[in-house]
MARKOL-895224 format. One record per residue (C-alpha): residue number from 0; x, y, z. Coordinates in Angstrom, 3 decimals. Layout:
# residues N
[NUM [X Y Z]];
...
# end
This chain:
# residues 251
[0 [34.717 67.459 25.102]];
[1 [34.948 71.261 25.161]];
[2 [36.882 71.575 21.864]];
[3 [34.317 69.302 20.213]];
[4 [31.476 71.451 21.519]];
[5 [33.108 74.667 20.344]];
[6 [33.907 73.206 16.920]];
[7 [30.318 72.065 16.393]];
[8 [28.829 75.376 17.547]];
[9 [31.109 77.612 15.445]];
[10 [32.113 75.546 12.414]];
[11 [28.885 73.728 11.593]];
[12 [25.446 75.137 10.742]];
[13 [22.847 75.229 13.536]];
[14 [21.719 71.683 12.732]];
[15 [25.119 70.450 13.896]];
[16 [24.438 71.722 17.415]];
[17 [21.042 70.021 17.331]];
[18 [22.565 66.683 16.279]];
[19 [25.191 66.880 19.033]];
[20 [22.514 67.775 21.595]];
[21 [20.295 64.875 20.512]];
[22 [23.194 62.447 20.888]];
[23 [23.905 63.806 24.363]];
[24 [20.219 63.552 25.286]];
[25 [19.990 59.928 24.137]];
[26 [23.117 58.936 26.062]];
[27 [22.016 60.890 29.123]];
[28 [18.577 59.271 29.199]];
[29 [20.157 55.834 28.864]];
[30 [22.184 56.574 32.010]];
[31 [19.156 58.101 33.698]];
[32 [17.149 54.937 33.050]];
[33 [19.838 52.893 34.807]];
[34 [19.668 55.233 37.816]];
[35 [15.878 55.051 37.863]];
[36 [15.976 51.267 37.719]];
[37 [18.486 51.161 40.582]];
[38 [16.013 53.246 42.598]];
[39 [13.304 50.661 41.984]];
[40 [11.485 52.460 39.155]];
[41 [12.352 50.782 35.831]];
[42 [11.302 52.774 32.778]];
[43 [11.198 52.018 29.032]];
[44 [14.463 53.478 27.775]];
[45 [13.469 53.864 24.144]];
[46 [10.282 55.790 24.936]];
[47 [12.033 57.967 27.537]];
[48 [14.901 58.724 25.148]];
[49 [12.581 59.440 22.223]];
[50 [10.464 61.776 24.333]];
[51 [13.477 63.647 25.703]];
[52 [14.975 64.000 22.222]];
[53 [11.669 65.313 20.882]];
[54 [11.502 67.821 23.748]];
[55 [15.015 68.999 22.863]];
[56 [14.222 69.346 19.159]];
[57 [10.915 71.117 19.855]];
[58 [12.841 74.284 20.709]];
[59 [13.959 74.692 17.100]];
[60 [11.630 72.483 15.044]];
[61 [8.218 74.120 14.387]];
[62 [6.163 70.930 14.721]];
[63 [5.128 69.373 16.995]];
[64 [5.103 72.064 19.716]];
[65 [6.627 71.296 23.089]];
[66 [3.279 70.988 24.869]];
[67 [2.231 68.238 22.445]];
[68 [5.530 66.413 22.959]];
[69 [5.193 66.429 26.742]];
[70 [1.514 65.474 26.654]];
[71 [2.251 62.600 24.278]];
[72 [5.039 61.407 26.566]];
[73 [2.712 61.355 29.570]];
[74 [0.084 59.460 27.574]];
[75 [2.653 56.935 26.314]];
[76 [3.983 56.360 29.823]];
[77 [0.484 55.976 31.229]];
[78 [-0.467 53.603 28.421]];
[79 [2.469 51.342 29.195]];
[80 [1.720 51.509 32.913]];
[81 [-1.814 50.167 32.443]];
[82 [-0.954 47.738 29.638]];
[83 [-0.255 44.998 32.166]];
[84 [-3.850 45.149 33.302]];
[85 [-2.926 45.183 36.986]];
[86 [-2.332 48.306 39.116]];
[87 [1.083 48.527 40.772]];
[88 [2.345 50.723 43.566]];
[89 [5.090 52.231 41.380]];
[90 [2.842 53.011 38.408]];
[91 [2.680 56.754 39.077]];
[92 [6.415 56.908 39.801]];
[93 [7.182 55.216 36.467]];
[94 [5.071 57.673 34.463]];
[95 [6.623 60.608 36.331]];
[96 [10.130 59.244 35.806]];
[97 [9.621 58.904 32.045]];
[98 [8.346 62.483 31.807]];
[99 [11.090 63.855 34.051]];
[100 [13.737 62.650 31.591]];
[101 [12.393 65.149 29.054]];
[102 [12.176 67.944 31.624]];
[103 [15.584 67.407 33.214]];
[104 [17.681 66.370 30.203]];
[105 [15.895 67.110 26.935]];
[106 [14.582 70.621 27.500]];
[107 [17.761 72.191 28.992]];
[108 [19.870 71.026 26.052]];
[109 [17.117 72.257 23.758]];
[110 [17.563 75.766 25.136]];
[111 [21.239 75.719 24.125]];
[112 [20.308 74.627 20.606]];
[113 [17.714 77.414 20.454]];
[114 [20.271 80.024 21.502]];
[115 [22.669 78.828 18.802]];
[116 [19.987 78.988 16.121]];
[117 [18.164 82.186 17.009]];
[118 [20.808 84.329 18.747]];
[119 [24.008 83.110 17.112]];
[120 [26.972 81.045 18.245]];
[121 [28.449 83.956 20.233]];
[122 [25.435 84.019 22.557]];
[123 [26.374 80.596 23.938]];
[124 [29.954 81.576 24.799]];
[125 [29.261 83.450 28.070]];
[126 [27.340 80.449 29.413]];
[127 [30.118 78.008 28.493]];
[128 [32.879 80.264 29.784]];
[129 [31.140 81.015 33.088]];
[130 [30.360 77.366 33.838]];
[131 [33.909 76.253 33.002]];
[132 [35.459 79.005 35.136]];
[133 [33.069 78.371 38.025]];
[134 [33.658 74.609 37.980]];
[135 [37.424 75.074 37.881]];
[136 [37.347 77.652 40.670]];
[137 [35.223 75.349 42.831]];
[138 [37.720 72.550 42.388]];
[139 [40.881 74.516 43.072]];
[140 [39.410 76.652 45.862]];
[141 [38.070 73.524 47.505]];
[142 [41.417 71.734 47.201]];
[143 [43.337 74.723 48.553]];
[144 [41.058 76.229 51.189]];
[145 [38.318 73.637 51.734]];
[146 [37.596 72.957 55.395]];
[147 [33.823 72.926 55.784]];
[148 [31.707 70.343 53.906]];
[149 [28.986 71.851 51.771]];
[150 [26.692 68.823 51.757]];
[151 [28.443 65.888 53.448]];
[152 [25.587 63.426 53.029]];
[153 [25.367 64.026 49.273]];
[154 [28.879 64.936 48.131]];
[155 [31.488 64.770 50.915]];
[156 [34.273 66.284 48.808]];
[157 [32.422 69.526 48.064]];
[158 [33.178 72.350 50.463]];
[159 [31.725 75.724 51.368]];
[160 [35.018 77.351 50.438]];
[161 [34.909 75.725 47.011]];
[162 [31.360 76.963 46.453]];
[163 [32.368 80.499 47.416]];
[164 [35.325 80.335 45.058]];
[165 [33.045 79.230 42.237]];
[166 [30.731 82.180 42.789]];
[167 [33.543 84.693 43.202]];
[168 [35.074 83.760 39.838]];
[169 [31.795 83.187 37.998]];
[170 [30.729 86.810 38.358]];
[171 [33.745 88.424 36.612]];
[172 [33.733 85.591 34.062]];
[173 [30.183 86.461 33.029]];
[174 [30.788 90.213 33.165]];
[175 [33.895 89.902 30.980]];
[176 [32.445 87.494 28.410]];
[177 [28.952 89.001 28.444]];
[178 [30.252 92.496 27.781]];
[179 [31.809 91.166 24.582]];
[180 [29.189 88.762 23.304]];
[181 [25.932 90.081 24.798]];
[182 [25.826 93.715 23.665]];
[183 [23.382 95.945 25.459]];
[184 [23.310 93.980 28.721]];
[185 [24.545 96.074 31.647]];
[186 [27.371 94.830 33.824]];
[187 [25.163 94.700 36.926]];
[188 [22.763 92.328 35.158]];
[189 [25.675 90.244 33.959]];
[190 [27.040 90.067 37.504]];
[191 [23.710 88.782 38.840]];
[192 [23.463 86.332 35.948]];
[193 [26.957 85.022 36.660]];
[194 [26.148 84.480 40.329]];
[195 [22.901 82.735 39.409]];
[196 [24.648 80.411 36.944]];
[197 [27.230 79.469 39.586]];
[198 [24.523 78.635 42.149]];
[199 [22.402 76.780 39.600]];
[200 [25.391 74.802 38.351]];
[201 [26.279 73.712 41.883]];
[202 [22.654 72.840 42.598]];
[203 [22.444 70.722 39.459]];
[204 [25.665 68.959 40.413]];
[205 [24.395 68.205 43.919]];
[206 [21.027 67.044 42.584]];
[207 [22.632 64.467 40.305]];
[208 [24.990 63.415 43.102]];
[209 [21.994 62.887 45.382]];
[210 [20.360 60.622 42.788]];
[211 [23.563 58.606 42.379]];
[212 [24.034 58.273 46.139]];
[213 [20.441 57.132 46.571]];
[214 [20.985 54.598 43.772]];
[215 [24.324 53.545 45.306]];
[216 [26.212 54.398 42.107]];
[217 [29.508 56.300 41.953]];
[218 [29.104 57.525 38.362]];
[219 [26.166 57.638 35.973]];
[220 [28.188 55.429 33.595]];
[221 [31.754 54.664 32.494]];
[222 [31.340 56.278 29.064]];
[223 [34.062 58.876 29.689]];
[224 [37.053 57.190 31.392]];
[225 [37.961 58.978 34.593]];
[226 [35.015 61.358 34.348]];
[227 [31.917 59.163 34.505]];
[228 [29.047 59.590 32.088]];
[229 [27.166 62.267 30.196]];
[230 [25.060 63.167 33.226]];
[231 [28.212 63.624 35.319]];
[232 [29.570 66.125 32.790]];
[233 [26.359 68.036 32.093]];
[234 [24.553 68.012 35.449]];
[235 [25.316 71.676 36.134]];
[236 [24.182 72.694 32.647]];
[237 [20.714 71.210 33.164]];
[238 [19.791 73.899 35.702]];
[239 [21.906 76.793 34.430]];
[240 [21.072 76.676 30.705]];
[241 [17.273 77.207 30.980]];
[242 [17.723 80.260 33.225]];
[243 [20.350 81.714 30.888]];
[244 [18.004 81.093 27.953]];
[245 [15.069 82.712 29.781]];
[246 [17.230 85.753 30.643]];
[247 [18.248 86.322 27.020]];
[248 [14.696 85.783 25.777]];
[249 [13.369 88.330 28.285]];
[250 [16.130 90.799 27.507]];
# end
């Protein structure tokens, strides 16, 4: 998937990144709806996917603004909840679950599209490189040195040693790539950003694992043989990308 992502970001105009993100959002929400249903909160997939895709596009499309998209999604979810004419105990959970799809899946991918359009393709590279290096370091450090479970009730295979390895390698990865593609950002800021991305990526991974464990599902789907679904591949990005975007916007 990484070569495809890099090809779209660098070889196609900005709209190519938006199209790829919208496809990922739609597939991710479809998996999310299955998880939500397994947890006893069925949601309308089409409305949830449309709202999340609109939230993603709102970062680069002038109209409608993001606040209107989210408000419309809440109203649509509430309208469906009361359309049956009878109050149910899961009514509030269903409305919240529909809206959360846009917040958790649509908006984070929208920040990546916004970076590509407004700051250039190079601005996305440090984020991609740091996440890939951190994920790889977590895996190999955990396999080699892992002794102490990080969160045994959520993800038994993750270890404290793996998490430390991910952070240790994420910092120089961000400093090295950021010094080349984020001119003007000091190395100390890059180091803190790299550590934050590593922690956020691991948190996003554990959060999605917790949802799957609660839903009694091993993977979010079987879309990618041997790797699970879109949510399994992008869970760390959902928490890391918005913070990276906010950092560059503030800088």
